[in-house]
LOBAKOL-576231 format. One record per residue: residue in one letter; x, y, z of N, C-alpha, C in turn. Coordinates in steps of 0.05 Angstrom, whole numbers, padded with zeros to 5 digits, always signed. Atoms other than C-alpha are relative to their C-alpha. Example, Ala and Ser with C-alpha at 12.3 -4.5 7.8 and 13.67 -1.06 7.14 Angstrom:
a+00018-00024+00000+00246-00090+00156+00018+00024+00000s-00016-00024-00001+00273-00021+00143-00015+00022+00014
END
This chain:
m+00018-00025+00000+00000+00001-00001+00017+00024+00000s-00015-00025+00000+00029+00064-00020-00015+00025-00013s+00013-00022+00009+00011+00134-00045+00018+00015-00018g-00015-00016+00017+00037+00165-00106-00003+00030-00002v+00005-00029-00001+00009+00235-00093+00022+00015+00009g-00023-00018-00008+00057+00288-00089-00003+00015+00027a-00001-00015-00029+00076+00325-00024-00013+00025-00004r+00014-00025-00003+00035+00383-00006+00020+00021+00005p-00019-00023-00007+00070+00451-00003-00003+00006+00030a+00005-00006-00030+00086+00470+00068-00014+00026+00004k+00020-00025+00002+00056+00540+00050-00012+00001-00024l+00014-00007+00025+00003+00556+00000-00016+00026+00007h+00012-00024-00005-00020+00626-00005-00020+00008-00027l+00021-00002+00023-00083+00643-00048-00007+00030+00003r+00001-00029+00000-00084+00717-00063-00024+00012-00011g+00024-00014+00012-00146+00758-00072-00025-00022-00003g+00025+00021+00006-00214+00725-00092-00022+00006+00016r+00024-00002-00017-00285+00726-00067-00002-00029+00013i-00002+00026-00014-00286+00672-00011-00030-00006+00009v+00026+00009-00013-00353+00637+00001+00005-00020+00022t-00010+00012-00021-00337+00614+00069-00017-00022+00009m+00019+00018-00011-00398+00573+00087+00003-00001+00034n-00002-00001-00027-00383+00594+00160-00027+00005+00014a+00024-00003-00015-00436+00603+00213-00016+00023-00010r+00012-00026+00013-00450+00673+00186-00006+00000-00029r-00003+00001+00029-00444+00653+00114+00012+00024-00013d-00012-00025+00012-00397+00709+00102+00011-00006-00027v-00015+00005+00028-00376+00720+00029+00017+00026+00001i-00017-00023-00003-00314+00764+00033+00021-00003-00020q-00025-00004+00019-00256+00791-00012+00023-00003+00019a-00020+00005-00020-00196+00764+00020+00025-00021-00013d-00021+00019+00006-00130+00725+00018-00002-00024+00019m+00001+00021-00020-00122+00655+00048+00030-00014+00000t-00025+00016-00002-00059+00620+00072-00006-00027+00012i+00004+00030-00005-00054+00547+00080+00026-00012+00010t-00027+00014-00010+00002+00510+00121-00004-00028+00008d-00002+00028-00002+00012+00439+00122-00027-00012+00000g+00026+00009+00005-00057+00426+00095-00023+00010+00016v+00023-00015-00016-00095+00470+00144-00002+00029-00005i+00002-00028+00001-00123+00539+00134+00008+00012+00026t-00008-00016-00025-00087+00584+00179-00005+00030-00001a+00007-00026+00003-00107+00652+00156-00018+00005-00021i+00019-00011+00018-00163+00687+00122-00004+00028+00005g+00006-00027-00005-00166+00763+00111+00012+00014-00021p-00011-00018+00024-00150+00823+00065+00030+00005+00003d-00028-00008+00000-00079+00836+00044+00017-00015+00021l-00017+00014-00018-00047+00782+00084+00032+00001-00012p-00029+00003+00012+00030+00778+00080+00004-00026-00012i-00007+00029+00015+00056+00720+00033+00021-00009+00019p-00020+00012-00014+00093+00674+00076+00026-00005-00017a-00026+00006+00014+00167+00663+00060+00000-00028-00012g-00001+00028+00012+00175+00603+00011-00029-00010-00008a+00029+00013+00011+00098+00597-00003-00005+00000-00027t+00006+00002+00026+00072+00572-00064-00026+00023-00006l+00023-00020+00001+00027+00632-00090-00017-00007-00026i+00021+00002+00021-00036+00626-00131-00015+00026+00003d+00018-00025+00004-00066+00690-00156-00028-00007-00007a+00026+00007+00006-00140+00683-00146-00019+00026-00002s+00015-00027+00003-00161+00754-00160-00016-00002-00026r+00019+00002+00019-00223+00759-00200-00010-00030-00002m+00009+00025-00003-00239+00687-00181-00015-00005+00026t+00019+00006-00027-00286+00656-00127+00011-00027+00012l-00009+00022-00017-00261+00608-00074-00025-00011+00015i+00022+00013-00012-00310+00557-00050+00009-00026+00016p-00012+00026-00012-00304+00495-00004-00006-00021-00022g+00002+00020+00020-00296+00432-00047-00027-00016+00003l+00024+00014+00000-00360+00395-00066+00006-00027+00011v+00000+00027-00010-00379+00332-00031-00020-00017-00010q+00020+00020+00012-00413+00276-00065+00002-00027+00015i+00002+00020-00014-00437+00222-00024-00009-00026-00011h+00006+00028+00015-00456+00166-00075+00012+00004-00026i-00012+00002+00025-00411+00150-00128+00010-00029-00006h-00011+00028+00006-00390+00087-00165+00023+00004-00023l-00021-00001+00021-00319+00094-00195+00003-00024-00016c-00001+00024+00016-00322+00023-00217-00014-00001-00028q+00021+00001+00024-00375+00041-00270+00008+00022-00019t-00005-00021+00020-00342+00100-00303+00007-00010-00026l-00010+00011+00023-00312+00054-00356-00025-00007-00018f+00023+00009+00016-00384+00037-00375-00022+00024-00008r+00017-00021+00006-00408+00105-00389-00013-00004-00029g+00013+00003+00025-00459+00103-00448-00007-00027-00008l+00005+00027+00007-00466+00028-00446-00027-00014+00013a+00022+00012-00016-00529+00021-00402-00024+00023-00001d+00019-00021+00002-00578+00074-00428-00029-00009+00000d+00030+00005+00008-00653+00077-00427-00011-00027+00010l+00008+00026-00012-00668+00018-00379-00013+00007+00028l+00013+00000-00028-00708+00010-00314+00023-00012+00015l-00021+00008-00018-00665-00001-00252+00007-00031+00000l-00007+00029-00002-00670-00078-00244+00010-00009-00030d-00010+00007+00029-00662-00087-00322+00028+00011-00003w-00030-00013+00006-00602-00038-00324+00019-00019+00019l-00019+00015-00016-00572-00080-00267+00006-00029-00014k-00004+00027+00010-00583-00149-00295+00010-00003-00027q-00007+00003+00029-00574-00139-00367+00027+00014-00007r-00022-00014+00006-00518-00089-00366+00023+00004+00024l-00020-00007-00020-00483-00065-00302+00012-00027+00012w-00009+00022-00013-00477-00132-00264+00020-00018-00020p-00017+00016+00015-00447-00171-00323+00025+00015-00003l-00024-00017+00004-00399-00113-00335+00018+00002+00020e-00017+00000-00022-00377-00105-00266+00016-00025+00004g-00012+00029-00007-00366-00182-00259+00023-00004-00019a-00022+00004+00019-00319-00177-00322+00024+00017+00006h-00024-00014-00004-00271-00128-00292+00024-00016+00010d-00026+00007-00011-00199-00145-00280+00010+00023+00016g-00012-00020-00016-00153-00107-00235+00006+00026-00014d-00008-00024+00015-00125-00061-00287-00026+00012-00013s+00022-00012+00011-00193-00048-00320-00013+00016+00020l+00013-00014-00025-00218-00028-00252+00016+00025+00009a-00017-00023-00006-00161+00017-00238-00003+00023-00023t+00003-00019+00021-00172+00051-00305-00030+00014+00002s+00029-00011-00007-00248+00061-00290+00002+00020+00024a-00002-00018-00024-00230+00091-00222+00016+00024-00008n-00013-00024+00007-00178+00138-00251-00016+00018-00019l+00015-00019+00018-00222+00162-00308-00021+00017+00018g+00017-00013-00019-00275+00180-00253+00013+00019+00017l-00012-00016-00019-00228+00211-00206+00010+00026-00012a-00008-00023+00015-00199+00256-00259-00025+00017-00005e+00022-00013+00005-00266+00277-00278-00011+00016+00022l+00008-00013-00024-00287+00291-00208+00020+00021+00010i-00018-00023-00007-00224+00331-00191-00001+00023-00017r+00007-00023+00021-00232+00372-00255-00024+00017+00008g+00026-00014-00001-00302+00389-00234-00002+00011+00029g+00001-00013-00029-00287+00413-00161-00013-00019+00021t+00006+00017-00022-00308+00351-00124+00025-00006+00016t-00024+00010-00015-00259+00337-00068-00002-00021+00019t+00006+00023-00017-00293+00285-00024-00023-00016-00012i+00020+00019+00011-00333+00224-00045-00006-00021+00019v+00005+00026-00015-00366+00166-00014-00009-00022-00026d+00001+00021+00023-00357+00107-00066-00008-00028+00007m+00007+00027-00002-00384+00040-00074+00016-00015-00023a-00017+00016+00021-00331-00004-00110-00016-00026-00009t+00014+00022+00008-00350-00071-00144+00010-00023+00020v-00004+00019-00016-00342-00140-00112+00028-00009+00003h-00028+00011+00002-00271-00159-00133+00018+00023-00006h-00019-00018+00007-00206-00124-00140-00002+00027+00010t+00005-00028-00011-00225-00066-00093+00024+00011+00011e-00023-00011-00008-00156-00054-00071+00012+00017-00021r-00009-00017+00023-00140-00024-00139-00016+00029+00002v+00013-00026-00004-00196+00028-00127+00011+00016+00020f-00012-00016-00020-00168+00047-00060+00029+00010-00010q-00027-00011+00011-00097+00053-00092-00005+00024-00018a+00003-00022+00016-00125+00097-00144-00009+00024+00015i+00012-00022-00014-00162+00142-00095+00026+00013+00017a-00022-00010-00014-00096+00145-00053+00018+00014-00017d-00019-00012+00018-00051+00163-00112-00013+00027-00009s+00015-00024+00014-00105+00218-00136+00002+00024+00018g+00004-00019-00017-00105+00254-00073-00029+00008+00008m+00027-00003-00010-00180+00253-00068-00006-00007+00028r+00007+00009-00031-00212+00249+00002-00025-00017-00006a+00017+00019+00008-00257+00190+00005-00009-00016+00020i+00007+00025-00013-00297+00135+00038-00011-00019-00021s+00010+00019+00024-00305+00075-00003+00002-00028+00013g+00001+00025-00014-00314+00001+00008-00006-00021-00021k+00005+00021+00020-00322-00066-00028-00028-00006-00002c+00027+00007+00002-00390-00082-00055-00002-00028+00008m+00001+00029-00012-00421-00143-00020-00027-00009-00011m+00024+00015+00014-00467-00192-00056-00001-00030+00006d-00004+00030-00007-00480-00259-00031-00029-00014-00006v+00026+00011+00005-00552-00273-00059-00012+00017-00023g+00015-00023+00018-00600-00247-00117-00002-00016-00026d+00007+00010+00027-00637-00267-00180+00013+00019-00018g-00012-00016+00022-00599-00247-00240+00030+00005+00007v-00034-00006-00006-00528-00237-00202+00011-00019-00015p-00020+00019+00014-00476-00268-00247+00018-00012+00017e-00019+00013-00016-00430-00319-00219+00026+00016+00004t-00026-00015-00005-00374-00270-00228+00000+00022+00021l+00003-00018-00023-00403-00223-00176-00009-00017+00030m+00012+00012-00025-00434-00275-00127+00024-00011+00017e-00019+00009-00021-00395-00291-00064-00011-00012+00023t+00012+00011-00021-00406-00327-00002-00002+00022+00022t+00003-00018-00022-00427-00289+00064+00028+00002+00017e-00026+00001-00017-00359-00312+00098+00020+00017-00017s-00022-00013+00013-00316-00289+00040-00003+00030-00001s+00006-00027-00001-00350-00225+00034+00004+00019+00024l-00005-00014-00025-00344-00203+00105+00031-00002+00005a-00031+00003-00004-00270-00231+00105+00014+00019-00015e-00016-00016+00017-00250-00191+00050-00004+00030+00009s+00004-00027-00010-00284-00128+00074+00013+00009+00024i-00012-00009-00024-00253-00131+00142+00030+00001-00006k-00028-00005+00006-00184-00142+00108+00007+00029-00012l-00002-00028+00009-00194-00078+00068-00005+00024+00019l+00004-00020-00020-00219-00041+00127+00025+00001+00017d-00026-00001-00016-00156-00059+00167+00024+00014-00015a-00022-00008+00016-00113-00039+00108-00003+00030-00005w+00007-00030+00011-00145+00030+00088-00011+00019+00016d+00015-00020-00018-00186+00060+00144+00021+00021+00015g-00017-00021-00014-00152+00124+00169+00026+00006-00021f-00022-00008+00015-00102+00126+00111+00004+00030-00004d-00009-00026+00005-00062+00190+00102-00015+00021+00018q+00013-00019-00020-00087+00223+00166-00030+00001-00001g+00030+00001+00002-00158+00202+00154-00011+00010-00025r+00011-00007+00024-00162+00224+00083-00017-00022-00015i+00015+00022+00007-00187+00155+00067-00012-00016+00021r+00012+00018-00018-00239+00118+00107-00014-00022-00013y+00016+00026+00013-00273+00050+00097-00032+00002+00010a+00031+00005-00007-00350+00036+00094-00003-00030-00010f+00012+00025+00011-00383-00031+00090-00019+00008-00019t+00020-00006+00022-00423-00028+00025-00015-00024-00010p+00017+00020+00011-00472-00081+00017-00020+00012-00021r+00014-00012+00022-00505-00067-00050-00030+00009+00007f+00026-00008-00010-00578-00068-00029-00011-00026+00013a+00013+00023-00010-00624-00116+00008-00006-00023-00019v+00008+00020+00019-00641-00151-00054+00023-00020-00008s-00024+00015+00010-00570-00176-00067+00014-00008+00023c-00018+00009-00024-00551-00192+00006-00021-00013+00019t+00017+00017-00020-00579-00245+00053-00003+00016+00023d+00005-00013-00023-00605-00226+00116+00023-00003+00020g-00023+00006-00017-00548-00259+00152+00021+00019-00005l-00019-00021+00006-00499-00216+00114-00008+00027+00012m+00008-00028-00006-00535-00151+00129+00000+00001+00031r-00001+00003-00028-00541-00170+00202+00029+00003+00012q-00032+00002-00009-00464-00184+00208+00012+00026-00007v-00011-00027+00008-00450-00116+00172-00011+00019+00022a+00010-00019-00023-00493-00078+00223+00015-00005+00026k-00015+00006-00024-00458-00113+00278+00028+00006+00002i-00028-00004+00002-00387-00108+00256+00004+00030-00004a-00003-00030+00004-00395-00034+00232-00003+00014+00028a+00006-00013-00027-00423-00014+00303+00022-00009+00017e-00022+00006-00017-00365-00050+00337+00027+00013-00010r-00026-00013+00011-00312-00017+00292-00002+00030-00008g+00002-00028+00005-00342+00051+00286+00000+00006-00029t-00008-00001+00030-00347+00044+00209-00028+00006-00014y+00023-00005+00015-00396+00073+00160-00012-00029-00016v+00013+00018+00014-00447+00032+00123-00011+00016-00023h+00012-00014+00025-00466+00053+00050-00014-00020-00017t+00015+00017+00014-00522+00020+00013-00023+00014-00016h+00021-00016+00015-00579+00036-00037-00027-00012+00013a+00026+00001-00010-00651+00039-00013-00023+00016-00011s+00024-00013+00009-00720+00052-00039+00002+00018-00026e-00005-00015+00026-00694+00075-00107-00022-00004-00021n+00017+00009+00022-00747+00037-00150-00023-00013+00013l+00025+00015-00010-00818+00011-00139+00005-00032-00001d-00002+00029+00003-00801-00057-00166+00021-00008+00023e-00017+00009-00024-00742-00062-00115-00011-00001+00025i+00012-00001-00025-00783-00041-00058-00021-00026+00002a+00017+00022+00001-00833-00096-00078+00014-00024+00007l-00018+00020-00005-00778-00145-00078+00009-00002+00030v-00009+00003-00031-00754-00127-00008-00021-00006+00018e+00025+00006-00015-00823-00128+00020-00006-00030+00000r+00006+00027+00004-00833-00197-00011+00020-00018+00017e-00019+00018-00013-00766-00226+00017+00002+00004+00028r-00003-00006-00028-00762-00190+00082-00024+00005+00015g+00023-00004-00013-00833-00177+00099-00003+00030+00008m+00001-00027-00010-00822-00099+00105+00014+00018-00019r-00016-00018+00018-00800-00040+00070+00030+00006+00008n-00028-00004-00003-00725-00019+00064+00007+00012+00024v-00012-00014-00027-00715+00030+00123-00011-00013+00021v+00012+00015-00024-00762-00009+00169+00017-00024+00005y-00018+00022+00001-00718-00071+00152+00025+00009+00013f-00026-00011-00012-00653-00032+00167-00003+00007+00027e+00004-00007-00028-00678-00008+00233-00004-00028+00018s+00006+00023-00015-00702-00078+00252+00024-00016+00006i-00022+00012-00003-00633-00104+00243+00026+00015+00013g-00020-00017-00015-00597-00046+00281+00018+00014-00018m-00018-00010+00018-00567-00017+00220-00001+00032-00004t+00007-00028+00004-00599+00054+00221+00017+00015+00019g-00016-00022-00014-00562+00117+00250+00017+00018-00014p-00016-00016+00017-00515+00169+00232+00023-00012-00013h-00022+00014+00016-00464+00119+00207-00014-00011-00026l+00013+00013+00022-00513+00095+00153-00004+00019-00020i+00008-00021+00026-00514+00130+00084-00019-00017-00020l+00021+00014+00017-00576+00109+00041+00002+00015-00025a+00001-00011+00023-00568+00124-00032-00030-00003-00011h+00025+00001+00016-00634+00148-00066-00023+00009+00017c+00027-00002-00015-00693+00140-00021-00021+00018-00012v+00020-00010+00016-00739+00160-00075-00029-00003+00009w+00026+00010-00007-00801+00123-00050+00000-00006+00031l+00002+00002-00031-00808+00131+00029-00030+00006+00008d+00031-00007-00013-00874+00126+00067+00007+00014+00026a-00002-00016-00025-00886+00165+00131+00014-00017+00021e-00014+00016-00018-00860+00108+00175+00032+00001-00001e-00029-00001+00007-00793+00107+00140+00014+00028+00006m-00012-00024-00008-00785+00182+00143+00003+00004+00030a-00002-00006-00029-00798+00185+00215+00025-00015+00013i-00022+00016-00008-00745+00127+00225+00026+00018-00008l-00020-00011+00007-00697+00165+00186+00007+00025+00016a-00002-00024-00017-00706+00232+00225+00005-00006+00028r-00007+00007-00025-00705+00197+00290+00027-00011+00005t-00026+00011+00001-00643+00158+00277+00027+00017-00009g-00021-00016+00011-00602+00210+00243+00014-00015-00024t-00010+00010+00023-00594+00166+00182+00004+00016-00023r-00007-00019+00024-00561+00200+00120-00011-00009-00025v+00010+00006+00028-00593+00203+00051+00020+00015-00021a-00016-00008+00024-00552+00212-00015-00023+00001-00021h+00015-00008+00022-00597+00247-00065+00013+00001-00027c-00012+00000+00028-00582+00231-00140-00016+00009-00023p+00021-00009+00016-00625+00273-00181+00005-00012-00031s-00007+00008+00025-00593+00255-00248-00010-00030-00008s+00007+00031+00004-00596+00182-00241-00025-00008+00006n+00028+00009-00005-00664+00179-00212-00015+00010-00023l+00017-00007+00022-00691+00217-00272+00009-00016-00024k-00011+00014+00024-00649+00176-00326-00012-00025+00003l+00009+00025-00001-00669+00108-00298-00032+00000+00005g+00029-00004+00000-00743+00137-00291-00008-00010+00029s+00009+00011-00031-00743+00119-00216-00019+00019+00014g+00019-00022-00014-00777+00183-00194+00015+00025+00012i-00012-00023-00013-00764+00247-00153+00000-00003+00028a+00002+00002-00031-00743+00242-00083-00010+00020+00015p+00012-00021-00015-00782+00280-00032+00019+00014+00018v-00022-00011-00012-00722+00321-00014-00014+00023+00022p+00010-00021-00015-00760+00384+00014-00018-00014+00026e+00010+00011-00025-00803+00338+00060+00020-00012+00021m-00019+00012-00017-00745+00302+00086+00016+00022+00011l-00016-00020-00013-00706+00368+00101-00019+00011+00024a+00023-00010-00022-00771+00393+00139+00000-00016+00023k-00001+00018-00025-00765+00334+00182+00024-00004+00012g-00026+00001-00014-00694+00345+00198+00016-00026-00010i-00014+00021+00013-00667+00288+00152+00024+00010-00014s-00027-00011+00014-00594+00296+00128-00004-00007-00028v-00001+00006+00028-00594+00300+00054+00026+00013-00014s-00020-00011+00017-00535+00311+00007+00000-00014-00025f+00004+00010+00029-00520+00297-00065+00023-00019-00010g-00020+00022+00015-00484+00243-00110-00007+00000-00027a+00006+00008+00027-00477+00233-00181-00006-00028-00008d+00000+00028+00004-00482+00159-00175+00021-00009-00019g-00019+00011+00017-00446+00123-00233-00005+00013-00027a-00001-00011+00026-00429+00144-00302-00021-00013-00018p+00022+00009+00021-00477+00096-00337-00026+00003+00005c+00028-00011-00007-00537+00125-00303-00001+00031+00004n-00001-00028-00003-00519+00196-00307+00002+00019-00025n-00028+00017+00003-00476+00201-00353+00026+00012+00008n-00022-00015-00008-00427+00247-00319+00004+00002+00030l-00005-00002-00031-00399+00260-00247+00001+00028+00006d+00000-00028-00005-00412+00334-00248-00017+00008+00022g+00010-00010-00024-00428+00362-00181-00018+00024-00005f+00016-00025+00002-00451+00428-00206-00028-00005-00017q+00026+00009+00014-00502+00393-00254-00023-00013+00024e+00015+00009-00021-00528+00356-00191-00015+00022+00015m+00010-00022-00016-00537+00418-00153-00024+00011-00013r+00021-00015+00017-00578+00453-00210-00023-00020-00001l+00023+00019+00001-00621+00390-00219-00016-00001+00027a+00015+00005-00024-00632+00379-00147-00020+00022+00008s+00016-00022-00004-00659+00451-00142-00025+00002-00019l+00022-00005+00017-00701+00453-00203-00021-00022+00001i+00018+00022+00003-00737+00387-00201-00019+00002+00019q+00024-00005-00022-00773+00407-00138-00019+00019-00005k+00018-00024+00003-00801+00471-00161-00028-00003-00011p+00029+00005+00010-00857+00443-00206-00020-00012+00022v+00011+00015-00020-00875+00403-00145-00008+00016+00020h+00001-00012-00023-00868+00446-00088-00001+00034-00002g+00002-00026+00004-00867+00517-00117+00033+00013-00003p-00026-00013+00006-00808+00564-00139+00017+00009+00022t-00016-00010-00024-00787+00581-00070+00013-00029+00013a-00012+00026-00007-00768+00505-00059+00027-00001-00006m-00032+00005+00001-00693+00489-00052+00012+00023-00011p-00015-00023+00012-00665+00557-00061+00025-00003-00004a-00029+00002+00008-00595+00567-00084+00021-00004+00022a-00015+00002-00021-00564+00579-00019-00001-00025+00017l+00005+00026-00011-00596+00518+00013+00015-00022-00016t-00010+00025+00017-00575+00474-00046+00030+00001+00003f-00028+00002-00002-00505+00497-00044+00011-00010+00029e-00007+00007-00024-00499+00483+00029-00003-00031+00001l+00002+00028+00001-00524+00412+00020+00023-00013-00015a-00020+00011+00014-00471+00402-00032+00029+00003+00013t-00026-00007-00011-00412+00425+00013-00001-00006+00030l+00004+00004-00031-00424+00433+00090-00016-00022+00006g+00021+00019-00004-00485+00387+00086+00015-00027-00003g-00015+00024+00006-00441+00334+00053+00018-00007+00020a-00018+00007-00021-00388+00340+00105-00015-00009+00025r+00016+00009-00025-00439+00334+00161-00007-00030-00004a+00011+00033+00005-00466+00269+00129+00019-00018+00005i-00023+00020-00006-00397+00237+00135+00015+00006+00025g-00008-00006-00026-00386+00263+00203+00028+00016-00001q-00026-00018+00001-00328+00312+00179-00004+00027-00002d+00005-00028+00004-00360+00379+00183+00019+00016+00020d-00019-00015-00016-00309+00397+00237+00029+00001-00015r-00025+00001+00013-00252+00384+00186-00002+00013-00029i+00003-00013+00028-00282+00406+00116-00030+00007-00002g+00026-00010+00007-00345+00433+00083-00004+00031+00002s+00000-00029-00001-00329+00506+00098+00030+00011+00000l-00027-00013+00003-00269+00553+00089+00003+00020+00026e-00004-00010-00025-00250+00571+00160+00030-00005+00010v-00028+00003-00011-00183+00577+00198-00005-00025+00018g-00002+00027-00017-00165+00509+00231-00017-00024-00015k+00010+00023+00017-00202+00468+00176+00020-00009-00019r-00015+00009+00022-00170+00423+00127-00005+00014-00028a+00003-00019+00025-00156+00461+00060-00008-00019-00024d+00014+00011+00029-00205+00429+00011-00014+00024-00012v+00006-00025+00008-00210+00491-00029-00004-00004-00034v+00004-00002+00028-00238+00501-00104-00002+00031-00007i-00005-00028+00013-00219+00564-00145-00018-00005-00027i+00016-00001+00021-00276+00576-00196-00004+00027-00012d+00004-00026+00015-00285+00630-00250-00028+00003-00008l+00026-00011+00006-00350+00663-00250-00002+00025-00014t+00001-00026+00018-00335+00716-00299-00007-00002-00025g+00007+00006+00028-00357+00681-00361-00026+00011-00008l+00027-00010+00010-00416+00701-00408-00023-00014+00014h+00027+00015-00008-00460+00648-00377-00002+00001+00031t+00003-00005-00030-00447+00669-00305-00005+00031+00005a-00001-00030-00007-00445+00747-00312-00034+00007+00001p-00016-00017-00017-00467+00792-00282+00006-00012+00024a-00003+00007-00027-00439+00782-00214-00009+00024+00014t+00007-00024-00017-00468+00825-00159+00008-00006+00031e-00009+00005-00031-00460+00833-00082-00013-00025+00009t+00011+00018-00015-00510+00782-00068-00008-00026-00018n+00008+00021+00017-00521+00732-00126+00019-00026-00003v-00020+00022+00007-00461+00685-00115-00009-00030+00002y+00015+00028+00000-00507+00624-00097-00011-00007-00022s+00014+00003+00025-00548+00636-00156+00020-00006-00021q-00020+00004+00020-00486+00638-00198+00012-00030+00002l-00010+00027-00002-00458+00572-00167-00020-00022-00006v+00021+00022+00002-00523+00532-00169-00011-00002-00026y+00015-00001+00027-00561+00556-00232+00018+00003-00020a-00016-00008+00022-00506+00581-00277+00030-00014-00003a-00026+00008+00004-00437+00553-00263+00001-00028-00012r-00007+00027+00012-00408+00492-00297+00023-00013+00014s-00027+00010-00011-00355+00443-00276+00024+00008-00014t-00028-00011+00016-00308+00469-00335+00008+00030+00011d-00009-00028-00012-00309+00538-00293+00022-00006+00019v-00017+00004-00024-00265+00505-00241+00029+00004-00013r-00027-00007+00008-00193+00531-00247+00024-00014+00015v-00018+00013-00017-00160+00500-00188-00014-00019+00025t+00012+00021-00021-00176+00437-00141+00023-00004+00022i-00018+00004-00023-00141+00433-00074-00013-00016+00019v+00011+00019-00020-00151+00374-00026+00022-00003+00020d-00023+00005-00022-00111+00374+00043+00021+00014-00007g-00021-00016+00004-00071+00428+00017+00015-00005-00025r-00011+00007+00023-00048+00393-00044-00014+00011-00026i+00011-00008+00025-00060+00423-00112-00005-00026-00017l+00005+00023+00017-00093+00367-00152-00007+00009-00031f+00006-00007+00027-00118+00406-00211+00007+00032-00003q-00007-00028+00007-00086+00470-00243+00009+00003-00027d-00009-00008+00031-00072+00503-00310-00012-00023-00019g+00011+00020+00022-00120+00456-00344+00007-00027+00004k-00015+00025-00004-00084+00394-00318-00005-00012+00026v-00002+00016-00026-00099+00341-00264+00030-00008+00004q-00032+00002-00006-00031+00339-00228+00006-00026+00008t-00003+00027-00013-00041+00269-00196-00005-00021-00018i+00005+00023+00019-00066+00230-00256+00010+00006-00026d-00006-00004+00028-00038+00219-00323-00025-00004-00017e+00025-00001+00014-00100+00237-00361+00003-00014-00031a-00004+00008+00028-00071+00220-00429+00005-00032+00002a-00002+00026-00002-00048+00152-00405-00027-00016+00008v+00026+00013-00009-00117+00136-00373-00017-00002-00026l+00016-00001+00023-00155+00156-00439+00011-00020-00021a-00012+00020+00016-00104+00111-00477-00008-00027+00007d+00005+00024-00013-00122+00055-00430-00031-00010-00004v+00032+00001-00002-00201+00064-00436-00005-00021-00019p+00014+00021+00017-00213+00026-00502+00013-00028+00001k-00011+00027+00000-00166-00032-00489-00014-00012+00025a+00016+00011-00024-00195-00040-00417-00028-00006-00006l+00024+00005+00006-00262-00036-00443-00005-00024-00018a+00002+00024+00018-00252-00087-00499+00004-00025+00017r-00010+00026-00016-00225-00136-00448-00027-00009+00017v+00022+00004-00017-00286-00126-00404-00024-00012-00016l+00021+00010+00017-00338-00133-00461+00005-00029-00010q-00004+00025+00011-00307-00194-00486-00009-00021+00021r+00007+00020-00023-00312-00227-00417-00029+00000+00010s+00027-00005-00012-00381-00201-00398-00021-00012-00017g+00022+00010+00014-00422-00227-00457-00021+00020-00009v+00018-00023+00010-00453-00157-00465+00010+00013-00024d-00009-00013+00030-00454-00128-00534-00001+00029+00004e-00003-00027+00002-00431-00057-00542-00026+00011-00017i+00025-00013+00013-00495-00015-00560+00010+00015-00027p-00013-00013+00025-00487+00007-00634-00007+00030+00001l+00010-00029+00001-00494+00081-00653-00029+00000-00007g+00030-00003+00005-00563+00105-00656-00013-00013+00022m+00016+00012-00021-00620+00081-00616-00002-00030+00000a-00001+00030+00001-00619+00011-00591-00028-00011-00008s+00025+00007+00012-00693+00005-00604-00017+00024-00011p+00008-00021+00019-00714+00054-00659-00032+00000+00006v+00026-00004-00005-00783+00084-00645-00010+00018-00026a+00011-00016+00024-00824+00108-00706-00011+00023+00011i+00015-00026-00009-00846+00180-00701-00017+00007-00024t+00020-00004+00017-00910+00198-00737-00008+00028+00005
END
C-alpha cells in the first residue's frame, strides 16, 4: 500500500478572490487565504505572503469549499454510455452486473482513474464510493494516488436473482475481504481515506450478511453505505423477501443511525421518514440518476423539513452520464420547483447541501465543508466571470454557483492543501495514459461479460409519426 500523490506545499497562499466561506454567518468576503501543512491558517484582506509559500493569484476568481458527493461508483465510469434507457433492475441484470463482474484489476483501476480525474476537474474534493465485488484494493490505490478525500468500500453480494457468478460470493468471503480492506485502508493519510461496509442493497444481500454488517460496523465505528427505496420494483422485492420496506428492515436489524448512508430514498412512506429523522440516518440524493432510470423524484423538501440529512451524489457514469457536482446541484433545485413551488430548494440551501451538508453527512464537518481557519484545506477556485455567469452582484453568488456555473469553470482544485488540478491539468493522474487505456480495458471487459456494445443510434428505434 502506497501513495503516489505528490507532497503538499508547506505553505500555500491564495491571493485575492471572493471567498464563499460557508461559516456560521455565511460570510462572503474578498480576502486572501494562507494554508500551512494542509490546514487553513489565515483568512483576511491583504495578508502577508509567507516566505517560501507557493502563490496562486485568485483575483477575479471565487473560492468555495470543495464539493462533497456522497454516492459515487468509480468502478462504473468505464461503462459510460453502455447502459442507457433501462429501468433499474433491467439496467442491473442486463448491463451493469455482467460488466462489473468482468472487470480485471487493471480495467478497474482505469475506470477509477477516469472517474477521479473527472471529479477533480469538476471541483469535487470528497466522495463516498461503492466499488465492485472484486479487486477493490485497486480502487483504494487509485484514490490514494489521486489525492481525493474519500470513503469507499467493497461491494457485498451473496444472493439475488440475476446476479452473475462473477459477482456472487459467500457471506463468509464477503465479510472477510471487507474486514481485510478495512484494516488496510481505514484512516489512511491522516484520515483522508476511510472505509465503509457497502452491501449493494437488500435484494442482493442475505439477511445474515446484512445483520453481520450492522454488528461489525457498530463494533468498529465504521460507516455503512447501501442503496434503498430507489425503485418501486425493488421495494416490492424487499417487501416480499423481508416482509417489510427497506428502512423499516434496516432499523429492525440495528443498521440505522448517523453511520448509515442510504443512496436514493425516492419512495419513502411516513414510517420510513420518521425512522430516518429519529435515527439520524443520512440520505444521498442523486437527481440525474433518478431521472435517467425513470425511478422518480425524491421527496427532498419533505425530508429536510423533518430534519433528515440530505446531500448529493452523481451515482455512476452509466446512469448519469457524468460526475458533475454542479449539474447535480442545479437539477436537485430545479426538479422540486414544479412540485413544491419556485421557492423550494433555494440556491443558498442547495449549495449548503453540496458542501457543508455533505461534510456533516460523513461526520467530517469539523474538518471540511467550509473555508475557516483551522479546517483542512479542501478549496476550489472557480471562474464566475464568463458570459454564462455574468453579471456578478453583491448578493447573487449562490445563484451563480447553483444555477449558472459549470464544472468546466473550475480552475484549481485543492485537497488537504495539495494542488490536484491547475492550469487545465490534473496534477496527480496521467490523463493521457488513462484515456489511452480506456478502449483496451473496455474491450477486455466486453469480451468477458457477454454484453454487446450498443451500436450507434437508438438501441430500439421508435417510429415518429
